[in-house]
Structure formats: structure tokens, C-alpha cells
C-alpha positions in Angstrom: 0.1 -0.1 -0.4 1.4 3.1 -1.3 -0.9 5.9 -1.1 -0.7 7.8 3.0 -4.4 8.0 3.4 -3.8 9.1 7.0 -2.3 12.4 5.4 -5.2 12.6 3.0 -7.8 12.5 5.9 -9.1 15.7 8.0 -6.4 17.1 10.3 -8.4 16.9 13.7 -8.8 12.9 12.3 -5.6 12.6 12.3 -4.8 13.1 15.9 -7.8 11.0 17.3 -7.5 7.4 18.8 -11.2 5.5 18.3 -13.4 5.7 21.3 -12.8 2.5 23.5 -16.1 0.6 24.6 -16.3 -1.1 27.8 -15.0 -4.9 27.5 -18.0 -6.8 26.1 -18.8 -10.4 28.3 -18.5 -12.0 25.1 -15.2 -11.2 24.3 -13.7 -11.9 27.9 -15.3 -15.7 27.2 -13.7 -16.0 24.0 -10.5 -15.2 25.4 -10.4 -16.5 28.7 -12.8 -19.2 28.3 -14.8 -17.6 31.4 -18.7 -18.6 31.9 -21.1 -16.6 34.4 -19.2 -13.1 33.6 -20.6 -9.7 35.5 -19.9 -7.3 33.5 -19.9 -3.7 35.4 -17.9 -1.8 32.8 -20.6 0.5 31.1 -22.7 2.1 33.2 -26.1 -0.2 31.8 -28.9 -0.6 33.9 -29.0 -4.1 35.6 -32.4 -4.3 35.5 -32.6 -5.2 32.2 -35.3 -3.1 30.1 -39.0 -2.0 31.0 -41.5 -4.8 30.0 -43.5 -2.3 28.3 -40.2 -1.0 26.4 -40.1 -4.7 25.6 -43.2 -5.2 24.5 -43.4 -2.0 22.5 -40.5 -3.4 20.6 -42.4 -6.5 19.7 -45.2 -4.7 18.3 -42.6 -2.8 16.3 -41.2 -5.8 14.4 -43.7 -5.8 12.1 -42.7 -2.1 10.6 -39.2 -3.4 9.7 -39.7 -2.5 6.1 -40.6 1.2 6.5 -38.4 4.0 7.5 -39.1 5.7 10.6 -40.3 8.8 11.2 -37.4 11.0 10.2 -39.0 13.7 12.9 -40.0 11.4 15.6 -43.5 13.1 16.0 -44.8 10.7 18.5 -41.7 10.3 20.7 -41.1 14.4 20.9 -45.0 14.4 22.0 -44.4 12.0 24.6 -41.1 13.9 25.6 -43.4 17.3 25.6 -45.8 15.7 27.8 -43.8 14.1 30.2 -41.2 16.8 30.4 -43.2 20.3 30.0 -41.7 21.1 26.9 -42.1 22.5 23.5 -41.6 19.9 20.7 -39.8 22.6 18.8 -37.2 22.4 21.4 -36.2 19.0 20.9 -34.0 17.1 18.3 -34.0 13.4 18.5 -30.4 11.2 18.4 -28.9 8.3 18.1 -28.0 8.0 21.7 -26.7 11.2 23.5 -23.5 11.0 21.9 -25.2 11.5 18.5 -26.1 14.5 20.2 -22.7 15.9 21.4 -21.6 15.5 17.4 -24.4 17.5 16.3 -23.5 20.3 18.4 -19.6 20.0 17.3 -20.8 19.8 13.8 -23.1 22.6 13.8 -21.3 25.2 15.7 -17.3 24.2 15.8 -14.8 24.2 12.9 -10.7 25.4 12.8 -9.7 28.3 14.2 -12.6 28.4 17.1 -12.3 26.7 20.6 -14.5 24.0 22.9 -13.9 23.8 26.4 -14.3 20.8 28.8 -13.0 19.7 32.1 -9.5 17.7 32.7 -11.8 14.2 33.9 -14.8 14.6 31.6 -16.5 12.8 29.3 -13.6 11.5 26.7 -16.4 12.1 23.9 -16.3 15.8 24.2 -12.2 15.6 22.7 -13.3 14.0 20.3 -16.2 15.2 18.3 -14.0 18.7 19.4 -10.7 17.5 17.6 -12.9 15.9 14.6 -14.4 19.2 13.1 -10.9 20.8 13.9 -11.6 22.9 16.6 -8.8 23.5 19.4 -10.3 21.5 22.6 -9.2 23.5 25.9 -8.9 21.1 29.2 -9.4 22.9 32.2 -8.1 21.3 35.6 -10.7 19.7 37.8 -11.1 20.6 41.6 -12.1 17.8 43.4 -12.1 15.6 40.2 -15.2 17.6 39.2 -15.9 20.8 37.1 -13.8 24.0 38.3 -16.3 26.1 37.0 -15.1 29.4 38.1 -11.6 28.6 35.7 -13.8 27.1 33.0 -15.2 30.6 32.6 -11.8 32.2 32.9 -11.6 30.2 29.9 -13.6 31.6 28.0 -12.1 34.0 25.1 -13.3 35.2 21.8 -12.6 31.9 19.9 -14.8 29.8 22.3 -18.2 28.8 20.6 -19.0 25.7 23.2 -18.9 24.2 26.7 -19.2 20.8 27.7 -20.2 19.7 31.2 -21.7 16.5 32.6 -23.6 16.9 35.4 -23.2 14.1 36.8 -19.7 13.8 35.4 -18.8 10.4 33.8 -16.2 8.9 34.8 -16.4 10.4 38.5 -19.8 10.9 39.2 -19.1 14.4 40.8 -22.4 16.9 41.1 -22.6 20.4 40.6 -25.3 22.4 42.8 -27.9 24.6 41.1 -26.2 27.7 42.7 -22.7 26.8 41.4 -24.5 26.5 37.7 -26.6 29.6 37.9 -23.2 31.4 38.9 -21.4 29.9 36.1 -23.7 30.6 33.6 -24.3 34.1 34.5 -20.8 34.5 33.8 -20.5 33.4 30.2 -21.1 35.4 26.9 -25.2 34.2 25.1 -22.7 33.9 21.8 -21.3 30.8 23.9 -23.2 27.6 23.9 -23.2 25.7 27.1 -23.6 21.9 26.6 -24.9 20.4 29.9 -25.2 16.9 29.4 -27.3 15.0 31.8 -27.3 11.5 31.1 -27.0 10.6 34.8 -29.5 12.9 36.1 -32.1 10.4 37.1 -29.6 8.8 39.4 -28.4 11.9 41.4 -29.6 12.4 45.1 -28.2 15.3 45.9 -31.4 17.9 46.4 -29.7 21.4 45.2 -28.7 19.6 41.1 -29.7 22.1 38.6 -32.6 20.7 36.3 -31.4 21.4 32.8 -34.6 20.8 31.2 -36.1 23.9 33.1 -33.2 26.0 32.5 -33.3 26.1 29.0 -36.5 28.7 29.5 -33.9 30.9 31.3 -30.6 31.0 29.1 -31.0 30.8 25.2 -27.5 29.2 24.9 -28.2 26.3 27.0 -28.2 22.8 25.4 -29.2 20.2 27.6 -28.8 16.7 26.4 -30.0 13.3 27.8 -30.1 9.6 26.8 -32.4 6.6 27.4 -29.4 3.9 27.9 -28.7 4.6 31.6 -32.1 4.6 33.7 -34.6 3.4 31.2 -32.2 0.3 30.3 -32.4 0.9 26.2 -28.7 1.0 25.7 -28.8 -1.0 22.6 -31.3 0.8 20.8 -29.1 3.9 21.0 -32.2 6.7 21.5 -31.4 10.4 23.2 -32.7 13.7 22.8 -31.4 17.0 23.0 -33.0 20.2 24.5 -32.6 24.1 23.6 -34.1 26.9 22.2 -35.8 26.9 18.7 -33.2 28.6 16.5 -30.5 26.3 18.1 -32.6 23.0 17.8 -33.4 24.0 13.8 -29.5 24.4 13.6 -29.4 20.8 15.2 -31.7 19.5 12.8 -30.4 20.6 10.1 -27.0 18.3 10.6 -28.8 15.7 11.9 -28.8 12.3 9.4 -32.7 11.9 8.6 -33.7 8.4 10.0 -31.1 8.8 12.7 -33.4 7.1 15.2 -34.7 3.6 14.5 -38.7 2.9 14.8 -37.7 0.0 17.1 -36.0 2.6 19.5 -39.0 5.5 19.2 -41.6 2.9 20.1 -39.5 1.5 23.0 -38.6 5.2 24.4 -42.1 6.1 24.4 -42.6 3.1 26.4 -40.2 3.7 28.8 -41.2 6.8 29.6 -44.8 5.7 30.8 -43.2 3.3 33.0 -42.8 4.8 36.1 -42.2 2.4 38.6 -39.7 0.6 36.5 -37.7 4.2 36.7 -38.4 4.2 40.7 -37.0 0.5 41.2 -34.3 1.8 38.7 -33.1 4.4 41.2 -34.1 2.5 44.2 -31.9 -0.5 43.2 -29.0 2.1 42.4 -29.4 3.9 45.8 -28.9 0.2 47.5 -26.3 -0.3 45.5 -24.0 2.8 45.9 -24.1 1.9 49.9 -23.4 -1.5 49.4 -20.5 -0.8 47.4 -19.2 2.0 49.0 -19.5 0.5 52.5 -17.5 -2.8 51.0 -14.4 -0.4 49.2 -14.3 1.1 52.9 -14.1 -2.5 54.4 -11.3 -2.9 52.2 -9.3 0.3 52.8 -10.3 1.4 49.2 -10.8 4.7 48.5 -13.4 6.4 46.1 -15.2 9.4 44.8 -18.6 9.9 46.2 -20.5 9.4 43.1 -24.2 10.7 42.3 -24.4 8.4 39.3 -25.0 4.9 38.7 -21.4 3.9 39.0 -18.3 4.6 41.4 -14.5 5.0 40.6 -12.0 4.1 43.2 -8.5 4.7 43.7 -5.8 1.4 43.1 -2.8 3.9 44.3 -1.1 1.8 41.8 -0.9 1.2 38.4 -4.7 -0.1 37.8 -4.3 -2.4 34.7 -3.0 -5.4 36.6 -6.4 -5.2 39.2 -8.5 -5.0 36.2 -6.7 -8.0 34.6 -7.1 -9.8 37.9 -10.5 -9.3 38.1 -10.8 -9.9 34.6 -9.7 -13.3 35.2 -12.1 -14.0 38.3 -15.0 -13.2 35.8 -15.4 -9.4 36.6 -15.0 -6.7 33.9 -14.6 -3.5 35.0 -13.8 0.1 33.3 -10.0 1.0 33.2 -9.0 5.0 33.1 -6.0 5.4 31.6 -7.9 7.3 28.7 -9.2 10.1 31.1 -5.3 9.9 32.6 -6.5 8.3 35.7 -4.5 5.4 35.6 -4.5 4.3 38.7 -8.2 3.9 38.7 -11.0 1.7 38.1 -14.9 2.7 37.6 -17.5 0.2 38.2 -20.9 0.1 37.7 -23.5 -0.2 40.0 -25.1 -3.5 39.2 -27.6 -6.3 41.3 -26.8 -6.9 45.2 -25.4 -10.3 43.7 -23.4 -8.6 41.0 -22.3 -5.9 43.5 -21.0 -8.6 45.9 -19.4 -10.6 43.1 -17.5 -7.5 42.4 -16.2 -6.9 46.3 -15.5 -10.1 46.8 -13.4 -10.9 43.6 -11.8 -7.3 44.7 -10.8 -8.6 47.9 -9.1 -11.5 46.1 -7.2 -9.2 43.9 -6.0 -6.3 46.1 -2.3 -6.6 47.4 
């Protein structure tokens, strides 16, 4: 092969590394021949999907020969009613990652900047660099967002600021007052993306409600997903809320049919099953207490979390611990890509899965 295809690619793409997802259980089974695997790497809902969503999927299968509604009329109506939003504020995405990329494609280019926190979701720098823009990483404060420093980093070239609340992979959470004070310092020409993928899980009383705040701040974009608390990770469906002008721009770059008819049907059904969502949140609260207590008993430091995962400190290179857990049939998430090479992130599962993790960790920590 004589052609230098790398040189032909966009400069921003040349600097990227592909997103590294959590290891699938099937892959571990192939590699080590281990069965009865516990996967706690990707922040998935351990309850499985809502029975209402499963029934909706089964019903939607008869329409697989037809393209989905590209505008997602009925799902937008359901979201509008559930969250008291105007439909012209809504953009549907193939998961919330798709929506983050839409923001980047619509507003970022070479010569402009986007700001994100040091330990924030790894997709932020990926979408920024892919568009040729310059990413500005602001040092974290206690593993969370330093909003003062992020506000001070704004320049004439700043177009977008990405904030995750709760934050992935650290689980830290902002207060409503701190976020409002931050927004008061940000020029209206700078768009703030508030990524609320884990918002359903937080127990913090004074967390900002991004959906409500879009009525106050014209430069606020909020993204949410059905992949976590609603248990629909495989179907890839999320939504963004913004002022109608911004929403129109996002929809100009959105691919047609980006959310399948099956995904739309499942999401609509999931919205109606509030009992399932309550069980999800309750199980997560119990799991958080269980895992925190187990880590404390082992003398392992962890970052207090408002999400459905906990990041803990191995106090040394975490990869050997990660590998040893794999050999015990437990998959967690290494965080080297976040420059947190001593940390691992574990998803909160069922009581049995959590105990399996803690028992395995006790065997391998030395």
C-alpha cells in the first residue's frame, strides 16, 4: 500500500484515537473461556429493559420494512408531555453521543475553541478535534468541574462549553447555585452543553434541572439519554433540549432516520413506566451504599458518586488489578484514557453482582 491515506484525512481526525468501549462479556468469554461473567463496565441498567418497552419493541417489529418517522413526531409529543417542553425545542439522537456530535458539527470548526473539564467524558475532545476545533481542557477541582476556571478560560474564540452533570467517569455533581452563577458569567454567544445522561440517579437535592433552565438561558443545550436509567442502551436513543433556533440548526446537520422506529417505540413506552424508573433508582441507591461500604471495608478510597457507578483508587497502576478482575470473571472499566491510570470505574449492579465484584476485588487487591 503506497498511498498515505492518513495524510489525506482531515487534520483533526489524524490526531484521534477510536473511542474505547467497555469490554463485552462475549469477548472475555472468547479470550479466557470464562462463563458466568459479571459486566460492570458500561454503566448499563442491571434490571434489563422495562417490560413495557419490550412489548413496544415486539409490536414495532412488524414495521421493519418501513423507514422510521425522521422527525419522531410521537416520541417528541411524549417527551413534551412528560417534561413540559415545546416540541420545537427537541432534537432526537442516536443516543446522546450523536447529539454531542451534532453540536460540534453545527458550531465548531478550525479556528474556534471548545472547553471541557480535565476528567470529563472522553467523547467531548473526540467530537471537538474531529471538527478541526481546538479543545481547551481545564484542570479539575476534586475530580469535578472547576466552573470558575472554566468561565475564566472563555475567549473570543470560544463557541461551546461541555459540562457533564453528574460527571462521567468521576460521578461528581454540581449544585444549582454554582451552575447558575457560572451561566451568569458566560456570554450568550457561547453555547453551554449540559450533559445529563445520569441525571435520574442523583440524590443531591440542589442539582440543577437542565430541562427547566433552558427557559432561562438561550445558550443552554441539555442532552439526555434512554441508555442508562431507562435501560435501552442497545437501541441508541437520546434527546436534546435547546431554544428553537439552536434546535433548528442541530436538525439541519442531523442525519435523517437517525433514530429507528423500534427505538422510538421503546422510548415512548419507557416514559410511561415510572414504576420501572423508580425501581431502577432505588436499586442504584442500595447498590451505591453496598459498594461504598465494601470499598471502605477494604481500605480503598473512592470518589463519592451521584451516578450509577463508582470510581475507586488502586493507589498504583490499575491495569494489573483490572486484568486480575477479568480473570475472576468481573469486568470493570480502566480509566487510562482519562489520565486516571490508578483508578477503575465499576458500574452499580444488582446486590449479587455488586457482592461478586467486592469478593473478587478482595482476592486481587494486594
